[in-house]
All heavy atoms as atom14 arrays in JSON, in Angstrom:
{
  "sequence": "MKDIQISGGIYGALDPDSKEASKHAEMYYERIRRDQYDVDKISENTGYEYEKILHIKN",
  "atom14_mask": [
    [1, 1, 1, 1, 1, 1, 1, 1, 0, 0, 0, 0, 0, 0],
    [1, 1, 1, 1, 1, 1, 1, 1, 1, 0, 0, 0, 0, 0],
    [1, 1, 1, 1, 1, 1, 1, 1, 0, 0, 0, 0, 0, 0],
    [1, 1, 1, 1, 1, 1, 1, 1, 0, 0, 0, 0, 0, 0],
    [1, 1, 1, 1, 1, 1, 1, 1, 1, 0, 0, 0, 0, 0],
    [1, 1, 1, 1, 1, 1, 1, 1, 0, 0, 0, 0, 0, 0],
    [1, 1, 1, 1, 1, 1, 0, 0, 0, 0, 0, 0, 0, 0],
    [1, 1, 1, 1, 0, 0, 0, 0, 0, 0, 0, 0, 0, 0],
    [1, 1, 1, 1, 0, 0, 0, 0, 0, 0, 0, 0, 0, 0],
    [1, 1, 1, 1, 1, 1, 1, 1, 0, 0, 0, 0, 0, 0],
    [1, 1, 1, 1, 1, 1, 1, 1, 1, 1, 1, 1, 0, 0],
    [1, 1, 1, 1, 0, 0, 0, 0, 0, 0, 0, 0, 0, 0],
    [1, 1, 1, 1, 1, 0, 0, 0, 0, 0, 0, 0, 0, 0],
    [1, 1, 1, 1, 1, 1, 1, 1, 0, 0, 0, 0, 0, 0],
    [1, 1, 1, 1, 1, 1, 1, 1, 0, 0, 0, 0, 0, 0],
    [1, 1, 1, 1, 1, 1, 1, 0, 0, 0, 0, 0, 0, 0],
    [1, 1, 1, 1, 1, 1, 1, 1, 0, 0, 0, 0, 0, 0],
    [1, 1, 1, 1, 1, 1, 0, 0, 0, 0, 0, 0, 0, 0],
    [1, 1, 1, 1, 1, 1, 1, 1, 1, 0, 0, 0, 0, 0],
    [1, 1, 1, 1, 1, 1, 1, 1, 1, 0, 0, 0, 0, 0],
    [1, 1, 1, 1, 1, 0, 0, 0, 0, 0, 0, 0, 0, 0],
    [1, 1, 1, 1, 1, 1, 0, 0, 0, 0, 0, 0, 0, 0],
    [1, 1, 1, 1, 1, 1, 1, 1, 1, 0, 0, 0, 0, 0],
    [1, 1, 1, 1, 1, 1, 1, 1, 1, 1, 0, 0, 0, 0],
    [1, 1, 1, 1, 1, 0, 0, 0, 0, 0, 0, 0, 0, 0],
    [1, 1, 1, 1, 1, 1, 1, 1, 1, 0, 0, 0, 0, 0],
    [1, 1, 1, 1, 1, 1, 1, 1, 0, 0, 0, 0, 0, 0],
    [1, 1, 1, 1, 1, 1, 1, 1, 1, 1, 1, 1, 0, 0],
    [1, 1, 1, 1, 1, 1, 1, 1, 1, 1, 1, 1, 0, 0],
    [1, 1, 1, 1, 1, 1, 1, 1, 1, 0, 0, 0, 0, 0],
    [1, 1, 1, 1, 1, 1, 1, 1, 1, 1, 1, 0, 0, 0],
    [1, 1, 1, 1, 1, 1, 1, 1, 0, 0, 0, 0, 0, 0],
    [1, 1, 1, 1, 1, 1, 1, 1, 1, 1, 1, 0, 0, 0],
    [1, 1, 1, 1, 1, 1, 1, 1, 1, 1, 1, 0, 0, 0],
    [1, 1, 1, 1, 1, 1, 1, 1, 0, 0, 0, 0, 0, 0],
    [1, 1, 1, 1, 1, 1, 1, 1, 1, 0, 0, 0, 0, 0],
    [1, 1, 1, 1, 1, 1, 1, 1, 1, 1, 1, 1, 0, 0],
    [1, 1, 1, 1, 1, 1, 1, 1, 0, 0, 0, 0, 0, 0],
    [1, 1, 1, 1, 1, 1, 1, 0, 0, 0, 0, 0, 0, 0],
    [1, 1, 1, 1, 1, 1, 1, 1, 0, 0, 0, 0, 0, 0],
    [1, 1, 1, 1, 1, 1, 1, 1, 1, 0, 0, 0, 0, 0],
    [1, 1, 1, 1, 1, 1, 1, 1, 0, 0, 0, 0, 0, 0],
    [1, 1, 1, 1, 1, 1, 0, 0, 0, 0, 0, 0, 0, 0],
    [1, 1, 1, 1, 1, 1, 1, 1, 1, 0, 0, 0, 0, 0],
    [1, 1, 1, 1, 1, 1, 1, 1, 0, 0, 0, 0, 0, 0],
    [1, 1, 1, 1, 1, 1, 1, 0, 0, 0, 0, 0, 0, 0],
    [1, 1, 1, 1, 0, 0, 0, 0, 0, 0, 0, 0, 0, 0],
    [1, 1, 1, 1, 1, 1, 1, 1, 1, 1, 1, 1, 0, 0],
    [1, 1, 1, 1, 1, 1, 1, 1, 1, 0, 0, 0, 0, 0],
    [1, 1, 1, 1, 1, 1, 1, 1, 1, 1, 1, 1, 0, 0],
    [1, 1, 1, 1, 1, 1, 1, 1, 1, 0, 0, 0, 0, 0],
    [1, 1, 1, 1, 1, 1, 1, 1, 1, 0, 0, 0, 0, 0],
    [1, 1, 1, 1, 1, 1, 1, 1, 0, 0, 0, 0, 0, 0],
    [1, 1, 1, 1, 1, 1, 1, 1, 0, 0, 0, 0, 0, 0],
    [1, 1, 1, 1, 1, 1, 1, 1, 1, 1, 0, 0, 0, 0],
    [1, 1, 1, 1, 1, 1, 1, 1, 0, 0, 0, 0, 0, 0],
    [1, 1, 1, 1, 1, 1, 1, 1, 1, 0, 0, 0, 0, 0],
    [1, 1, 1, 1, 1, 1, 1, 1, 0, 0, 0, 0, 0, 0]
  ],
  "atom14_positions": [
    [[35.55, 41.69, 67.82], [36.33, 42.88, 68.11], [37.12, 42.65, 69.38], [36.59, 42.13, 70.37], [35.36, 44.06, 68.25], [36.06, 45.35, 68.47], [34.87, 46.7, 68.31], [35.87, 47.97, 68.99], [0.0, 0.0, 0.0], [0.0, 0.0, 0.0], [0.0, 0.0, 0.0], [0.0, 0.0, 0.0], [0.0, 0.0, 0.0], [0.0, 0.0, 0.0]],
    [[38.37, 43.05, 69.38], [39.2, 42.83, 70.58], [38.92, 43.91, 71.62], [38.45, 45.01, 71.3], [40.66, 42.81, 70.21], [41.2, 44.1, 69.64], [42.65, 43.92, 69.27], [43.18, 45.22, 68.67], [44.56, 45.14, 68.36], [0.0, 0.0, 0.0], [0.0, 0.0, 0.0], [0.0, 0.0, 0.0], [0.0, 0.0, 0.0], [0.0, 0.0, 0.0]],
    [[39.2, 43.59, 72.86], [39.0, 44.56, 73.93], [40.07, 45.63, 73.89], [41.25, 45.35, 73.62], [39.1, 43.86, 75.3], [37.96, 42.92, 75.55], [36.89, 43.15, 74.97], [38.12, 41.96, 76.31], [0.0, 0.0, 0.0], [0.0, 0.0, 0.0], [0.0, 0.0, 0.0], [0.0, 0.0, 0.0], [0.0, 0.0, 0.0], [0.0, 0.0, 0.0]],
    [[39.65, 46.89, 74.08], [40.57, 48.02, 74.03], [40.47, 48.73, 75.37], [39.38, 49.02, 75.82], [40.24, 48.98, 72.91], [40.38, 48.31, 71.54], [41.1, 50.24, 72.98], [39.97, 49.17, 70.38], [0.0, 0.0, 0.0], [0.0, 0.0, 0.0], [0.0, 0.0, 0.0], [0.0, 0.0, 0.0], [0.0, 0.0, 0.0], [0.0, 0.0, 0.0]],
    [[41.59, 49.0, 75.98], [41.62, 49.77, 77.22], [42.01, 51.19, 76.88], [42.96, 51.42, 76.15], [42.65, 49.2, 78.21], [42.19, 47.95, 78.89], [43.13, 47.55, 79.98], [44.35, 47.52, 79.78], [42.6, 47.26, 81.12], [0.0, 0.0, 0.0], [0.0, 0.0, 0.0], [0.0, 0.0, 0.0], [0.0, 0.0, 0.0], [0.0, 0.0, 0.0]],
    [[41.27, 52.14, 77.44], [41.6, 53.55, 77.26], [42.31, 54.0, 78.52], [41.81, 53.84, 79.62], [40.31, 54.38, 77.04], [39.5, 53.85, 75.85], [40.66, 55.85, 76.88], [40.23, 53.91, 74.52], [0.0, 0.0, 0.0], [0.0, 0.0, 0.0], [0.0, 0.0, 0.0], [0.0, 0.0, 0.0], [0.0, 0.0, 0.0], [0.0, 0.0, 0.0]],
    [[43.49, 54.55, 78.35], [44.32, 54.93, 79.51], [44.56, 56.41, 79.61], [45.57, 56.84, 80.11], [45.65, 54.19, 79.46], [46.37, 54.62, 78.29], [0.0, 0.0, 0.0], [0.0, 0.0, 0.0], [0.0, 0.0, 0.0], [0.0, 0.0, 0.0], [0.0, 0.0, 0.0], [0.0, 0.0, 0.0], [0.0, 0.0, 0.0], [0.0, 0.0, 0.0]],
    [[43.62, 57.22, 79.14], [43.81, 58.66, 79.21], [44.47, 59.24, 77.99], [44.73, 60.41, 77.92], [0.0, 0.0, 0.0], [0.0, 0.0, 0.0], [0.0, 0.0, 0.0], [0.0, 0.0, 0.0], [0.0, 0.0, 0.0], [0.0, 0.0, 0.0], [0.0, 0.0, 0.0], [0.0, 0.0, 0.0], [0.0, 0.0, 0.0], [0.0, 0.0, 0.0]],
    [[44.79, 58.39, 77.0], [45.42, 58.88, 75.76], [44.38, 59.62, 74.93], [43.19, 59.68, 75.25], [0.0, 0.0, 0.0], [0.0, 0.0, 0.0], [0.0, 0.0, 0.0], [0.0, 0.0, 0.0], [0.0, 0.0, 0.0], [0.0, 0.0, 0.0], [0.0, 0.0, 0.0], [0.0, 0.0, 0.0], [0.0, 0.0, 0.0], [0.0, 0.0, 0.0]],
    [[44.82, 60.2, 73.85], [43.95, 60.96, 72.98], [43.05, 59.99, 72.22], [43.52, 59.03, 71.6], [44.77, 61.8, 71.99], [45.6, 62.8, 72.78], [43.91, 62.48, 70.97], [46.71, 63.4, 71.96], [0.0, 0.0, 0.0], [0.0, 0.0, 0.0], [0.0, 0.0, 0.0], [0.0, 0.0, 0.0], [0.0, 0.0, 0.0], [0.0, 0.0, 0.0]],
    [[41.76, 60.25, 72.26], [40.8, 59.38, 71.59], [41.12, 59.39, 70.09], [41.34, 60.44, 69.5], [39.37, 59.89, 71.83], [38.35, 59.04, 71.15], [38.03, 57.81, 71.68], [37.73, 59.47, 69.99], [37.09, 57.0, 71.08], [36.78, 58.64, 69.36], [36.48, 57.43, 69.91], [35.56, 56.62, 69.3], [0.0, 0.0, 0.0], [0.0, 0.0, 0.0]],
    [[41.13, 58.25, 69.51], [41.43, 58.12, 68.11], [42.9, 57.76, 67.86], [43.24, 57.27, 66.81], [0.0, 0.0, 0.0], [0.0, 0.0, 0.0], [0.0, 0.0, 0.0], [0.0, 0.0, 0.0], [0.0, 0.0, 0.0], [0.0, 0.0, 0.0], [0.0, 0.0, 0.0], [0.0, 0.0, 0.0], [0.0, 0.0, 0.0], [0.0, 0.0, 0.0]],
    [[43.73, 57.96, 68.83], [45.15, 57.68, 68.66], [45.41, 56.18, 68.57], [46.43, 55.75, 68.05], [45.97, 58.28, 69.79], [0.0, 0.0, 0.0], [0.0, 0.0, 0.0], [0.0, 0.0, 0.0], [0.0, 0.0, 0.0], [0.0, 0.0, 0.0], [0.0, 0.0, 0.0], [0.0, 0.0, 0.0], [0.0, 0.0, 0.0], [0.0, 0.0, 0.0]],
    [[44.48, 55.37, 69.06], [44.65, 53.93, 68.97], [44.57, 53.48, 67.52], [45.11, 52.46, 67.16], [43.6, 53.23, 69.83], [43.73, 53.48, 71.33], [42.53, 52.82, 72.05], [45.02, 52.93, 71.86], [0.0, 0.0, 0.0], [0.0, 0.0, 0.0], [0.0, 0.0, 0.0], [0.0, 0.0, 0.0], [0.0, 0.0, 0.0], [0.0, 0.0, 0.0]],
    [[43.85, 54.21, 66.74], [43.74, 53.92, 65.28], [44.16, 55.18, 64.55], [43.33, 56.07, 64.32], [42.31, 53.52, 64.96], [42.13, 53.23, 63.45], [43.16, 53.27, 62.72], [41.01, 52.97, 63.06], [0.0, 0.0, 0.0], [0.0, 0.0, 0.0], [0.0, 0.0, 0.0], [0.0, 0.0, 0.0], [0.0, 0.0, 0.0], [0.0, 0.0, 0.0]],
    [[45.42, 55.29, 64.16], [45.89, 56.51, 63.51], [45.21, 56.81, 62.18], [45.32, 57.94, 61.69], [47.38, 56.26, 63.31], [47.56, 54.8, 63.42], [46.45, 54.28, 64.27], [0.0, 0.0, 0.0], [0.0, 0.0, 0.0], [0.0, 0.0, 0.0], [0.0, 0.0, 0.0], [0.0, 0.0, 0.0], [0.0, 0.0, 0.0], [0.0, 0.0, 0.0]],
    [[44.48, 55.87, 61.62], [43.78, 56.08, 60.37], [42.3, 56.48, 60.58], [41.56, 56.66, 59.6], [43.83, 54.83, 59.49], [45.27, 54.5, 59.1], [46.05, 55.45, 58.82], [45.6, 53.32, 59.07], [0.0, 0.0, 0.0], [0.0, 0.0, 0.0], [0.0, 0.0, 0.0], [0.0, 0.0, 0.0], [0.0, 0.0, 0.0], [0.0, 0.0, 0.0]],
    [[41.91, 56.66, 61.83], [40.52, 56.98, 62.12], [40.2, 58.45, 61.86], [41.11, 59.28, 61.81], [40.19, 56.63, 63.59], [40.86, 57.54, 64.44], [0.0, 0.0, 0.0], [0.0, 0.0, 0.0], [0.0, 0.0, 0.0], [0.0, 0.0, 0.0], [0.0, 0.0, 0.0], [0.0, 0.0, 0.0], [0.0, 0.0, 0.0], [0.0, 0.0, 0.0]],
    [[38.91, 58.75, 61.72], [38.49, 60.15, 61.56], [38.87, 60.96, 62.77], [39.26, 62.11, 62.64], [36.97, 60.2, 61.4], [36.45, 59.99, 60.05], [34.96, 60.34, 60.04], [34.24, 59.7, 58.91], [32.82, 60.01, 58.91], [0.0, 0.0, 0.0], [0.0, 0.0, 0.0], [0.0, 0.0, 0.0], [0.0, 0.0, 0.0], [0.0, 0.0, 0.0]],
    [[38.74, 60.36, 63.95], [39.07, 61.08, 65.19], [40.55, 61.47, 65.23], [40.88, 62.58, 65.62], [38.71, 60.21, 66.42], [37.24, 60.0, 66.6], [36.71, 58.83, 65.79], [37.5, 58.13, 65.12], [35.49, 58.61, 65.83], [0.0, 0.0, 0.0], [0.0, 0.0, 0.0], [0.0, 0.0, 0.0], [0.0, 0.0, 0.0], [0.0, 0.0, 0.0]],
    [[41.43, 60.57, 64.81], [42.85, 60.86, 64.81], [43.16, 61.95, 63.8], [43.96, 62.85, 64.08], [43.67, 59.6, 64.51], [0.0, 0.0, 0.0], [0.0, 0.0, 0.0], [0.0, 0.0, 0.0], [0.0, 0.0, 0.0], [0.0, 0.0, 0.0], [0.0, 0.0, 0.0], [0.0, 0.0, 0.0], [0.0, 0.0, 0.0], [0.0, 0.0, 0.0]],
    [[42.55, 61.9, 62.64], [42.78, 62.94, 61.62], [42.3, 64.29, 62.1], [42.98, 65.31, 61.93], [42.08, 62.58, 60.31], [42.68, 61.42, 59.75], [0.0, 0.0, 0.0], [0.0, 0.0, 0.0], [0.0, 0.0, 0.0], [0.0, 0.0, 0.0], [0.0, 0.0, 0.0], [0.0, 0.0, 0.0], [0.0, 0.0, 0.0], [0.0, 0.0, 0.0]],
    [[41.13, 64.32, 62.7], [40.58, 65.56, 63.19], [41.48, 66.17, 64.29], [41.76, 67.35, 64.3], [39.16, 65.33, 63.75], [38.48, 66.59, 64.2], [37.08, 66.28, 64.67], [36.42, 67.54, 65.21], [35.06, 67.28, 65.7], [0.0, 0.0, 0.0], [0.0, 0.0, 0.0], [0.0, 0.0, 0.0], [0.0, 0.0, 0.0], [0.0, 0.0, 0.0]],
    [[41.92, 65.3, 65.2], [42.81, 65.75, 66.26], [44.11, 66.3, 65.67], [44.59, 67.37, 66.08], [43.13, 64.64, 67.23], [44.18, 65.01, 68.2], [43.94, 65.86, 69.27], [45.49, 64.73, 68.26], [45.06, 66.03, 69.94], [46.01, 65.37, 69.34], [0.0, 0.0, 0.0], [0.0, 0.0, 0.0], [0.0, 0.0, 0.0], [0.0, 0.0, 0.0]],
    [[44.69, 65.59, 64.71], [45.94, 66.04, 64.09], [45.79, 67.38, 63.43], [46.63, 68.27, 63.59], [46.45, 65.01, 63.09], [0.0, 0.0, 0.0], [0.0, 0.0, 0.0], [0.0, 0.0, 0.0], [0.0, 0.0, 0.0], [0.0, 0.0, 0.0], [0.0, 0.0, 0.0], [0.0, 0.0, 0.0], [0.0, 0.0, 0.0], [0.0, 0.0, 0.0]],
    [[44.69, 67.59, 62.73], [44.44, 68.88, 62.07], [44.38, 70.01, 63.07], [44.98, 71.07, 62.89], [43.15, 68.82, 61.26], [43.24, 67.99, 60.02], [41.89, 67.85, 59.33], [41.04, 68.72, 59.48], [41.71, 66.83, 58.61], [0.0, 0.0, 0.0], [0.0, 0.0, 0.0], [0.0, 0.0, 0.0], [0.0, 0.0, 0.0], [0.0, 0.0, 0.0]],
    [[43.64, 69.8, 64.16], [43.49, 70.84, 65.19], [44.84, 71.11, 65.89], [45.2, 72.25, 66.11], [42.43, 70.43, 66.22], [41.03, 70.46, 65.68], [39.73, 70.15, 66.92], [40.37, 68.89, 67.94], [0.0, 0.0, 0.0], [0.0, 0.0, 0.0], [0.0, 0.0, 0.0], [0.0, 0.0, 0.0], [0.0, 0.0, 0.0], [0.0, 0.0, 0.0]],
    [[45.53, 70.04, 66.2], [46.81, 70.15, 66.94], [47.87, 70.87, 66.09], [48.52, 71.79, 66.57], [47.3, 68.77, 67.33], [48.52, 68.77, 68.19], [48.47, 69.2, 69.51], [49.75, 68.4, 67.67], [49.6, 69.22, 70.3], [50.88, 68.4, 68.46], [50.79, 68.81, 69.76], [51.94, 68.85, 70.53], [0.0, 0.0, 0.0], [0.0, 0.0, 0.0]],
    [[48.01, 70.48, 64.84], [49.03, 71.12, 64.0], [48.7, 72.57, 63.66], [49.61, 73.37, 63.56], [49.27, 70.27, 62.73], [50.1, 69.07, 63.02], [49.56, 67.78, 62.9], [51.4, 69.2, 63.45], [50.31, 66.68, 63.21], [52.17, 68.08, 63.74], [51.61, 66.83, 63.63], [52.36, 65.72, 63.92], [0.0, 0.0, 0.0], [0.0, 0.0, 0.0]],
    [[47.42, 72.88, 63.54], [47.05, 74.28, 63.34], [47.43, 75.11, 64.56], [47.95, 76.22, 64.43], [45.55, 74.4, 63.06], [45.13, 75.82, 62.76], [45.87, 76.46, 61.59], [46.22, 75.73, 60.61], [46.1, 77.67, 61.62], [0.0, 0.0, 0.0], [0.0, 0.0, 0.0], [0.0, 0.0, 0.0], [0.0, 0.0, 0.0], [0.0, 0.0, 0.0]],
    [[47.25, 74.56, 65.72], [47.64, 75.25, 66.96], [49.15, 75.46, 67.0], [49.64, 76.52, 67.38], [47.18, 74.44, 68.18], [47.09, 75.23, 69.42], [46.33, 74.46, 70.46], [47.3, 73.87, 71.36], [47.08, 72.85, 72.13], [45.93, 72.26, 72.13], [48.02, 72.38, 72.92], [0.0, 0.0, 0.0], [0.0, 0.0, 0.0], [0.0, 0.0, 0.0]],
    [[49.91, 74.48, 66.59], [51.37, 74.59, 66.54], [51.78, 75.66, 65.55], [52.66, 76.5, 65.84], [52.01, 73.24, 66.17], [51.84, 72.24, 67.32], [53.49, 73.42, 65.82], [52.24, 70.83, 66.97], [0.0, 0.0, 0.0], [0.0, 0.0, 0.0], [0.0, 0.0, 0.0], [0.0, 0.0, 0.0], [0.0, 0.0, 0.0], [0.0, 0.0, 0.0]],
    [[51.17, 75.67, 64.36], [51.54, 76.66, 63.36], [51.25, 78.09, 63.81], [52.0, 79.0, 63.51], [50.77, 76.41, 62.06], [51.27, 75.25, 61.24], [50.67, 75.29, 59.88], [50.1, 74.16, 59.26], [49.41, 73.14, 59.72], [49.15, 73.04, 60.97], [48.95, 72.17, 58.96], [0.0, 0.0, 0.0], [0.0, 0.0, 0.0], [0.0, 0.0, 0.0]],
    [[50.16, 78.32, 64.55], [49.82, 79.66, 65.01], [50.71, 80.14, 66.13], [50.87, 81.33, 66.33], [48.37, 79.66, 65.49], [47.36, 79.68, 64.36], [46.01, 79.86, 64.93], [45.76, 78.8, 65.91], [44.6, 78.28, 66.18], [43.53, 78.73, 65.57], [44.47, 77.29, 67.05], [0.0, 0.0, 0.0], [0.0, 0.0, 0.0], [0.0, 0.0, 0.0]],
    [[51.33, 79.24, 66.87], [52.17, 79.62, 68.01], [53.55, 80.06, 67.51], [54.37, 79.25, 67.14], [52.34, 78.45, 68.97], [53.14, 78.82, 70.2], [53.52, 79.97, 70.36], [53.4, 77.89, 70.99], [0.0, 0.0, 0.0], [0.0, 0.0, 0.0], [0.0, 0.0, 0.0], [0.0, 0.0, 0.0], [0.0, 0.0, 0.0], [0.0, 0.0, 0.0]],
    [[53.76, 81.36, 67.49], [55.05, 81.9, 67.03], [56.02, 82.14, 68.18], [57.15, 82.51, 67.98], [54.83, 83.21, 66.26], [53.95, 83.06, 65.05], [54.5, 82.08, 64.02], [55.66, 82.15, 63.66], [53.68, 81.15, 63.57], [0.0, 0.0, 0.0], [0.0, 0.0, 0.0], [0.0, 0.0, 0.0], [0.0, 0.0, 0.0], [0.0, 0.0, 0.0]],
    [[55.55, 81.93, 69.41], [56.38, 82.21, 70.57], [57.45, 81.15, 70.84], [58.39, 81.4, 71.58], [55.52, 82.38, 71.82], [54.59, 83.57, 71.69], [53.22, 83.39, 71.49], [55.09, 84.85, 71.76], [52.4, 84.46, 71.35], [54.25, 85.95, 71.62], [52.9, 85.75, 71.42], [52.05, 86.82, 71.27], [0.0, 0.0, 0.0], [0.0, 0.0, 0.0]],
    [[57.34, 80.0, 70.21], [58.32, 78.95, 70.45], [59.45, 78.93, 69.43], [60.4, 78.17, 69.57], [57.63, 77.6, 70.49], [56.94, 77.22, 69.2], [56.81, 78.08, 68.31], [56.52, 76.04, 69.07], [0.0, 0.0, 0.0], [0.0, 0.0, 0.0], [0.0, 0.0, 0.0], [0.0, 0.0, 0.0], [0.0, 0.0, 0.0], [0.0, 0.0, 0.0]],
    [[59.37, 79.79, 68.43], [60.37, 79.78, 67.36], [61.76, 80.1, 67.93], [62.75, 79.45, 67.58], [59.99, 80.76, 66.22], [61.09, 80.81, 65.16], [58.68, 80.33, 65.59], [0.0, 0.0, 0.0], [0.0, 0.0, 0.0], [0.0, 0.0, 0.0], [0.0, 0.0, 0.0], [0.0, 0.0, 0.0], [0.0, 0.0, 0.0], [0.0, 0.0, 0.0]],
    [[61.86, 81.1, 68.82], [63.16, 81.43, 69.43], [63.74, 80.22, 70.17], [64.91, 79.9, 70.04], [63.02, 82.6, 70.4], [62.96, 83.93, 69.72], [63.6, 84.11, 68.67], [62.25, 84.81, 70.24], [0.0, 0.0, 0.0], [0.0, 0.0, 0.0], [0.0, 0.0, 0.0], [0.0, 0.0, 0.0], [0.0, 0.0, 0.0], [0.0, 0.0, 0.0]],
    [[62.91, 79.59, 70.98], [63.35, 78.46, 71.8], [63.78, 77.3, 70.91], [64.83, 76.68, 71.15], [62.21, 78.03, 72.71], [62.55, 76.94, 73.67], [63.14, 77.51, 74.84], [62.55, 77.25, 76.15], [63.36, 77.91, 77.16], [0.0, 0.0, 0.0], [0.0, 0.0, 0.0], [0.0, 0.0, 0.0], [0.0, 0.0, 0.0], [0.0, 0.0, 0.0]],
    [[63.02, 77.01, 69.87], [63.4, 75.94, 68.93], [64.71, 76.26, 68.27], [65.59, 75.39, 68.13], [62.29, 75.67, 67.92], [61.03, 75.14, 68.61], [62.75, 74.71, 66.82], [59.8, 75.12, 67.71], [0.0, 0.0, 0.0], [0.0, 0.0, 0.0], [0.0, 0.0, 0.0], [0.0, 0.0, 0.0], [0.0, 0.0, 0.0], [0.0, 0.0, 0.0]],
    [[64.87, 77.5, 67.85], [66.11, 77.94, 67.19], [67.3, 77.77, 68.11], [68.32, 77.23, 67.73], [65.97, 79.38, 66.75], [67.14, 79.86, 66.16], [0.0, 0.0, 0.0], [0.0, 0.0, 0.0], [0.0, 0.0, 0.0], [0.0, 0.0, 0.0], [0.0, 0.0, 0.0], [0.0, 0.0, 0.0], [0.0, 0.0, 0.0], [0.0, 0.0, 0.0]],
    [[67.14, 78.21, 69.36], [68.24, 78.07, 70.33], [68.59, 76.61, 70.59], [69.76, 76.26, 70.68], [67.82, 78.71, 71.67], [67.73, 80.21, 71.63], [67.15, 80.78, 72.92], [67.09, 80.06, 73.93], [66.72, 81.95, 72.89], [0.0, 0.0, 0.0], [0.0, 0.0, 0.0], [0.0, 0.0, 0.0], [0.0, 0.0, 0.0], [0.0, 0.0, 0.0]],
    [[67.57, 75.77, 70.73], [67.8, 74.35, 71.06], [68.33, 73.51, 69.92], [68.97, 72.49, 70.16], [66.53, 73.75, 71.64], [66.18, 74.3, 73.0], [67.03, 74.72, 73.75], [64.91, 74.28, 73.32], [0.0, 0.0, 0.0], [0.0, 0.0, 0.0], [0.0, 0.0, 0.0], [0.0, 0.0, 0.0], [0.0, 0.0, 0.0], [0.0, 0.0, 0.0]],
    [[68.04, 73.92, 68.7], [68.45, 73.1, 67.55], [69.64, 73.67, 66.79], [70.3, 72.95, 66.04], [67.3, 72.98, 66.52], [66.96, 74.25, 66.01], [66.08, 72.32, 67.17], [0.0, 0.0, 0.0], [0.0, 0.0, 0.0], [0.0, 0.0, 0.0], [0.0, 0.0, 0.0], [0.0, 0.0, 0.0], [0.0, 0.0, 0.0], [0.0, 0.0, 0.0]],
    [[69.88, 74.97, 66.96], [70.96, 75.62, 66.22], [70.55, 76.09, 64.83], [71.36, 76.65, 64.11], [0.0, 0.0, 0.0], [0.0, 0.0, 0.0], [0.0, 0.0, 0.0], [0.0, 0.0, 0.0], [0.0, 0.0, 0.0], [0.0, 0.0, 0.0], [0.0, 0.0, 0.0], [0.0, 0.0, 0.0], [0.0, 0.0, 0.0], [0.0, 0.0, 0.0]],
    [[69.3, 75.87, 64.47], [68.8, 76.34, 63.19], [68.44, 77.82, 63.28], [68.03, 78.3, 64.33], [67.56, 75.56, 62.74], [67.85, 74.15, 62.29], [67.64, 73.07, 63.13], [68.33, 73.92, 61.0], [67.92, 71.77, 62.71], [68.61, 72.63, 60.58], [68.4, 71.57, 61.45], [68.65, 70.3, 61.03], [0.0, 0.0, 0.0], [0.0, 0.0, 0.0]],
    [[68.57, 78.52, 62.19], [68.25, 79.94, 62.17], [66.78, 80.17, 62.41], [65.94, 79.38, 62.01], [68.63, 80.57, 60.83], [70.12, 80.52, 60.52], [70.4, 81.03, 59.12], [69.51, 81.58, 58.46], [71.57, 80.85, 58.69], [0.0, 0.0, 0.0], [0.0, 0.0, 0.0], [0.0, 0.0, 0.0], [0.0, 0.0, 0.0], [0.0, 0.0, 0.0]],
    [[66.48, 81.29, 63.07], [65.1, 81.66, 63.39], [64.23, 81.61, 62.12], [63.12, 81.05, 62.14], [65.08, 83.06, 63.99], [63.7, 83.58, 64.29], [63.14, 83.41, 65.56], [62.96, 84.28, 63.33], [61.88, 83.9, 65.84], [61.72, 84.75, 63.59], [61.16, 84.56, 64.85], [59.91, 85.04, 65.14], [0.0, 0.0, 0.0], [0.0, 0.0, 0.0]],
    [[64.71, 82.2, 61.03], [63.93, 82.26, 59.81], [63.61, 80.87, 59.23], [62.55, 80.65, 58.67], [64.67, 83.11, 58.72], [64.74, 84.58, 59.06], [65.81, 84.92, 60.11], [66.74, 84.11, 60.33], [65.69, 85.99, 60.71], [0.0, 0.0, 0.0], [0.0, 0.0, 0.0], [0.0, 0.0, 0.0], [0.0, 0.0, 0.0], [0.0, 0.0, 0.0]],
    [[64.54, 79.95, 59.38], [64.32, 78.6, 58.89], [63.2, 77.92, 59.7], [62.35, 77.25, 59.14], [65.59, 77.77, 58.93], [66.57, 78.12, 57.86], [67.74, 77.19, 57.86], [68.7, 77.58, 56.74], [69.83, 76.69, 56.67], [0.0, 0.0, 0.0], [0.0, 0.0, 0.0], [0.0, 0.0, 0.0], [0.0, 0.0, 0.0], [0.0, 0.0, 0.0]],
    [[63.26, 78.07, 61.01], [62.24, 77.48, 61.88], [60.88, 78.1, 61.55], [59.89, 77.36, 61.41], [62.55, 77.68, 63.38], [63.9, 77.06, 63.74], [61.43, 77.15, 64.24], [63.96, 75.56, 63.55], [0.0, 0.0, 0.0], [0.0, 0.0, 0.0], [0.0, 0.0, 0.0], [0.0, 0.0, 0.0], [0.0, 0.0, 0.0], [0.0, 0.0, 0.0]],
    [[60.82, 79.38, 61.38], [59.58, 80.07, 61.06], [59.02, 79.55, 59.73], [57.84, 79.29, 59.59], [59.8, 81.58, 61.03], [58.54, 82.46, 60.9], [57.6, 82.19, 62.08], [58.97, 83.91, 60.86], [0.0, 0.0, 0.0], [0.0, 0.0, 0.0], [0.0, 0.0, 0.0], [0.0, 0.0, 0.0], [0.0, 0.0, 0.0], [0.0, 0.0, 0.0]],
    [[59.91, 79.4, 58.76], [59.51, 78.88, 57.43], [58.94, 77.47, 57.57], [57.9, 77.16, 56.97], [60.68, 78.93, 56.48], [60.38, 78.36, 55.13], [59.62, 79.05, 54.21], [60.72, 77.2, 54.57], [59.51, 78.3, 53.13], [60.17, 77.17, 53.32], [0.0, 0.0, 0.0], [0.0, 0.0, 0.0], [0.0, 0.0, 0.0], [0.0, 0.0, 0.0]],
    [[59.59, 76.63, 58.31], [59.16, 75.25, 58.51], [57.77, 75.25, 59.19], [56.89, 74.49, 58.77], [60.17, 74.47, 59.35], [61.44, 74.24, 58.54], [59.58, 73.13, 59.83], [62.63, 73.75, 59.35], [0.0, 0.0, 0.0], [0.0, 0.0, 0.0], [0.0, 0.0, 0.0], [0.0, 0.0, 0.0], [0.0, 0.0, 0.0], [0.0, 0.0, 0.0]],
    [[57.61, 76.06, 60.2], [56.31, 76.09, 60.91], [55.19, 76.56, 59.99], [54.08, 76.07, 60.08], [56.4, 76.97, 62.12], [57.14, 76.32, 63.29], [57.01, 77.11, 64.54], [55.57, 77.03, 65.0], [55.4, 77.24, 66.41], [0.0, 0.0, 0.0], [0.0, 0.0, 0.0], [0.0, 0.0, 0.0], [0.0, 0.0, 0.0], [0.0, 0.0, 0.0]],
    [[55.51, 77.52, 59.14], [54.45, 78.03, 58.24], [54.22, 77.1, 57.09], [53.19, 77.1, 56.51], [54.84, 79.42, 57.74], [54.78, 80.45, 58.83], [53.96, 80.34, 59.73], [55.64, 81.43, 58.81], [0.0, 0.0, 0.0], [0.0, 0.0, 0.0], [0.0, 0.0, 0.0], [0.0, 0.0, 0.0], [0.0, 0.0, 0.0], [0.0, 0.0, 0.0]]
  ]
}
């Protein structure tokens, strides 16, 4: 096994196919989907309509 240095990154990110990475992704994306406060900002910054951004997030 090769030596791996951990530099403060998210555990599991070194192996994107690991259980840890999948678990982290599930938790992170659920948090993003629940956050409706950023839809206005994303819409303003991208030029996409509010409803489209909301649909994409959901």
